[in-house]
Steps between C-alpha positions, in 0.01 A plus 500: 500500500508249783791259472427130544727230634556209266673165547627362170629152422645486149628195313766618261525324167874445470477151357613171657843527661689218671562571866400819682361771273668838482303794637324702234619856451187701578676826585362808333189709444165330448137589450253282690142466377259341746156421356192419709162433339626650175625825658877558472712702740866591454807532723861602447731227626877502549656159567853444633641146494811426708573129503197332652366824646235708324405850608353812347207737495136484389399865465556626857496148646794263545576157357685224684544142385729223384612336177559124516605357170226582251246574771434848635293602800458853622257706703406861453417676822333833555658751736417351838559143385149389393500212249190452292541262208671204336583391146658204325647541155779446253740705297417503130676649202328832574516512881335338802141381506296333770173452683414567861298716734510866599331676788204717403475863603206723579142417588392187683760288318792684662783250562324210327738291290372496142626304198755691298732457203856631505695606192843659537700643211842657496518874436731561203808710563538824304755468220850624564580857414216677677164625369434447131329708231265305273381603153164324472308472172142398585322248280190412700264752659228440759183700555477377859702468820562146620763265639375225267712605199870415468749774587626689198831573673651410837704775666665561837454791740720784376464402134388745234272420205479697174186418302192651334122494514209502261226759517160411647378375161793262450698715252880519516746778415489412129118517501476122466225322692650245741199431725119523493520791746355550846816644659738219392784461750871440454638231731457343744842548656585250774713650777709227663452459878183717508234343724150590619532753780783691328490836325620525141685823424490619137712802406389649166832612353369587153146535362526637145296537184594263218270633228341829394134398501229425755126449534256657745131543569252789489207402725484547876422172676132509596557402863679833551203711385166582657183386319423847360847532353479154343165586341637828367816361340496520118808306401594475134476149358856533371772705663863443402708427812830409337788686663844601370781488753792740474765361731746776414265778604338287767142558387207306356239642262204357314606367161181625330364771726180695465539872435454579870769253607766561236726675752421274794802313640570305817837429660633151436558311826548129424355274771404139560127453545550140618758339723428224748592169659307172478186520721447288813324165534572387146269762352507606137394864463459676168746778419224764495459458877706600802538401862743464789736327252512816285385452142313763300566779750513772231690742722668773299796510739609148398778657299874488451683550830219367723539196726201269546445266798269204444396219737611152394227235500665220299852352492714705263255794520425460124522863384288618204503843332335672205236752387732782397371857511660808346282724718195469724289727718398395850245219511521398129154654461451393136591135577809558287821700530728600212572131440832390353781244530809566712860401560553418869802434720450395862699360792352256752576448867335337803404597852485154655244411762317833495209544259320824425120491522479619140690697236722787614702740289788734570679772303729790588209709629235271652412184681183365333273229642226356280156394608327262259137414578145488365412858600677832532445512878642152552796596281564811710485291818749243371738767364492699825555186709793397283661842530451515879663158536785605271571804717483292818726222375767684301504832687428360848208737553232432758134492398456859616814618322398329176155660529659845535705445184197378303284783630745767390664387173310203351378523141272266305498406132214315334699272272234264364121536479387307192624144542343231724669648810591852608852613586554796735854602592596660832816712468740652754780731383845378602598857587253486790676191637855632482517570874424137589805276508 
């Protein structure tokens, strides 16, 4: 992200004072939102006030200015000293606000000063005592991803949340309906200091069953079959797809099986079908869909012990999760897994100023890069590109070296084939990377 230079003049509302006004204490961490033509951008700001002198940083840029009574003026200069904007504003009960101009970037308008609005808010300090563990009892559930809903809980990087989810039909652990369905999500969880351009880190500490029943499906999604197969399918009008879950033995079996399936069992492997941040550009996207923000990824490795990396598109990240599965084959070919509710514990963290291109996952065995797109080929391309960039950035491999690794050890999983977008996962075993420091 290109850093702009901004000159700010702020009038601080300290009330009428006889004689010279005392300098306002602006020292601390701030978030600056600059809005032009309805499009907000965000910066991390650190201000240091020493008498009448004001200094600090604006992302990688520097701040220099003065405080005279209740009036503050400062400039933000890019590396190299270029100054490209000006604002006038005042301190309110919630921060600093003002109007001014900011230099445009890109295209024919490069360098043109354009009208802009400035809003600065203080970043809250984490409470004393270090990271906190929260027990969160959800009351409201959302069948969409959006930044338009109020945060259910505000947490800090390093905090842990213990909570639970509904199943895809809106049923809780006591078999009580709490939502109309459609993959209702728990959350959103607002992560303090998270800004667009960051990566949200979500460590899944516990993903556990909280009931002994589930529902499934018994028809292959038509888009996965050729026309002859579709014409030849003779599905029964009624087929019981209730499942019984045996957590002790770690298996699931049909509750009312046919004679042929009375001994059929599958291993229980609880997973989250949905986990995502609020999408970009103020979008609201239904919880059945998926994208670069995550969402309904339906990857059966989204299990206890995995760590998920998601790009942040909105302040606070706004993390949603739901759609519990007791088990699922690759691709969710029947448009339904073994659907159930879950107990979940997760820990959040941030990688500031470095966003992934899309969802990434990590466990003890693999690095996993997801490619979400409208076709399988596009999904493969995005997943492969993500993995190549991951190897280059974190393992300092050249393009040729990364290609050698991919060409010798890469694996691909088809995670999702039946929702509005596909999800293909490129995987590299960590054992193959052990020689790279």
